[in-house]
N, C-alpha and C positions, 0 to 999 in steps of 0.2 A: 436184555438178553445177550448172552455171550456165546459165540461159536468158535471153538478152537480149531484152527487149521492144522497146525502141527506144533510140537513142543519137544523140549529135551531138557534133561537135568545132568549136571556133572560133566558137561562137554569140556574136554581138556585140549589145550593147544600149546604150541611151542612159544618160547619167549619172543619170537619175531612175528607173532600173529597180529594181523590187522584186518579190520573190516571197514570199508569206506564205500557205502552205498549212496551215491550222489542223489538218487531220487527216492530212496527209501523203499517201503513196501506200499501196496495199495490197501493195506490193512494195518492194524496196530501191532506193535512189538513190545512185550514186557520183558525186560532184560535185568537179571540179577547177576552181577559179576562177583564171584566168590573171592577173587584174588586181587592184588594190586593191579591197577589198569590205567589206561589213558582214555579219556572221554572228552567229547566236545561240549563245552558250555558256552552258548552264544557263538562268538567268532573265535574262541580260544580253545585249544586242546590242552588239557591239564591232567596231571596225575591225580588219581583218587585211591583211597584205601579199599581194602576188601569189604564186601557186603555193600556195594553201591548199586542202587536200583535206578533204571531209567524206563519211563513209559514213552515210547516213540509214537508220535502221531502218524496218521496216514500220509503217504506221499511226501515225507519229510526226510532230509538227509540223515544218515546214521553213520557215526564214526565211533568205533570202540576197538581197543587194541591192548595187547600185553604191555607191561611196563618193565621190559628187560628181565622177565622171569616167567616161568610157566603160568599159563592163564587158564582159568576154569569159570564157566558161566552156566546159568540156567536161563531158559528163554521160552516164551509162549507167543506164537503168532496167532492173532485172533481178530474176529470182527465183532463190532458192536455199534450201537447208534451213538453218534457224537454227543447227543444230549445226555446220554447215560454216562459216558466218560466224563463229561464236564461236571456232572453232579458230584463227583468225588472230590473235586477241588485239587487234584494232583497237578503239579506243573508238568506240562508235556515237554519232552525233549531235554529236560534238565536233570542232571544226576542228583540223586538223593542218597546220602550215606546213612545206613541204618546201623545203630549200635549193635554189636555182636550179642550183647546180653538180651536184646529184644528178639533174638532168634528169627532173623529175617528169612532164613531158608525154609521155615516150617511149611509154607503153603505149597511150594513147587512139587515136592514128592507126592503130596496128597492129591493135588490137581492132576498130576501125571498119572497116578494110579486110576483115578476116575476116568480120565481121557482114554487110556489104553484098554480099560475094561470093556468099553465099547457098547454097553447096553444099559438102558434106563439111567443114563448119566446126565441128561440135560439139566435137570433140576439141581443135581449135586454140583455140577460144574458152575452153574449160575450162582449158587450159594457161596461156593469157595472163591470164585473170582471176585464176587462182591465183598466177601470178608477180607480178602487180600488187599484189594485197592482201598477199602475203607481203613484198614490197619495202616497201610503205608501212607495214607493221606494225613495221618496223625503223627507221623514221625517228627515233624518240626516241634511238636508239643512235648516230646520226651526230653528228659535231661541228658546231658552229655555223658554221664556216668550212671551206673546202676544205682537205684535208690536202695537204702538199707532195707533188708528183709523183702526185697522185690519178689523173689520166687514164692516166699511164704504168703505175701499179700495177694499175689495172683491166685494161689491155691485157695485162700480164704474166699476171694471173690467168686471163683468157680463153684465153690461149695454153696455159697449164698444163692447163686443162680440155680443150682441143682436141688437145693432144699429150702425153698422159700418159706415153708411152713415152720421152720425151726425158729426158736426164740434166740435170735442173734444178739449177744450182749458184748459191748466193747470191752467191758471189764474182763470177761473170760478170754476174749481173743488177745487182748494185750498181755494177759497173764501167760498165755501159751507162747508168746514171743519173749517173755521176761522183760517187758518194757512197761512204762506207765501208760495209763489210759490217755492222757493228754498227748503223749508222744505217738501213740498208736493213731489217734485221730489225725494228727498233723501229717504223719507219714502216708496214711490212706488218702488224704485229700491231695497231697503233693504228687502221689503216684498216679491216681486215677482221675484227678480233677473233679471229683465228686465226693460226697461224704458216705460213710458207712450207712447211715440212716436212709439216704436217698437210694443207695444201691439195694437195700433190703426192700424198700417200698417198690422200686422198679421191678425187682424180681417177683414180688408178690402180685403186682398188677398184671405182669406178663403171664404168670401162671394162671391167674384168674381168667384172663382173656382166652387162653387155650381151653380151659374147662368150660367156659361159657359157650364156646364154639363147638367143642367136641363131645360134650356130655349133656345129659338132661338134668343134671343136679340143679337144685334151686340156689338162690344167692346165698342163703344162710349156710348151706352145706359147702359151697365153694369157699365162703369166707373161712370156715374152719380148716379146710384143706390147704389154704394159703397162709395160715398163721394168724388169723384174726379171731379172737374170742368173742368179739362184739360185731354182729352183722351190720349194725348201723354205722359203726366206725369204718368197716370195709366199704360200704356204699358211699360214704362221704369221701373217703380217700380215693376211691375209684373215680368218682365224678370230678374231684379236684384234679386228678391226673389226666383223665381222658376227655372230660367236658360233658359227659352224659352218664346216666346211671347204668349199672350193670345190666339190668333188664332191658333197657332201651338199646344198649350196645348189642346185646344178643339178638334183639329183633331186627336191628338195622344193619348189623355187620360192621366191618372195618371201614366202610365208606363213610360212616358217621363220625369217625374220630375227629375231634377238634370242634364239632358243632356244640355250641353252648345251649343249655336249656333242657328241660325235661318235661 
């Protein structure tokens, strides 16, 4: 669970701006500096490029400053359980530079909107904070420059998640980008660290789990809605992915994921 104490986006400061909190905060600070800046890494204060993110631990010194030019940052002061923060695998108190093409700023305005809306927002904030920290934890896996067709591949992946029932064919997707099928497969794997086939299966299994939990449809009907023409194939793939059959998963709920046997 995350509880935001206060936050701000687009805070602008003069070229001589410096923050040096020797004892830090008694809570966490997520800081995204939009401009060139100077930050502490270990015992050294170094210059960093725009779009550098730091997740400061509780009661830890914080140093961030302008680098002889106007300074702009986004920030969130929040509380959470240490074990939850550790689960993301983000290095605490260490700057992480996020490629501009990865749109590092996208989360802060959305989280800010949910926070200042002030009603029915706990679940939304938890989801958004989880998404942001999960995304930033994967920054080290991203290439240093944008992959070819990056935005187009992201759109394709979003469509797969939104329309799992569709018959997604690499030949048609490659043709839409005017590249060969082998090139498409290679780019997809390099960009997302998974294959098109695995993404389609994942989106269908997730859609099936939602239908199993939220509707009274039987397994055969759910199979059709998730893009499977053969209910037996759906059941086999579901069990291979989750460890138990669709019917048993429905009976026992999420707590049974990963249990083998039927």
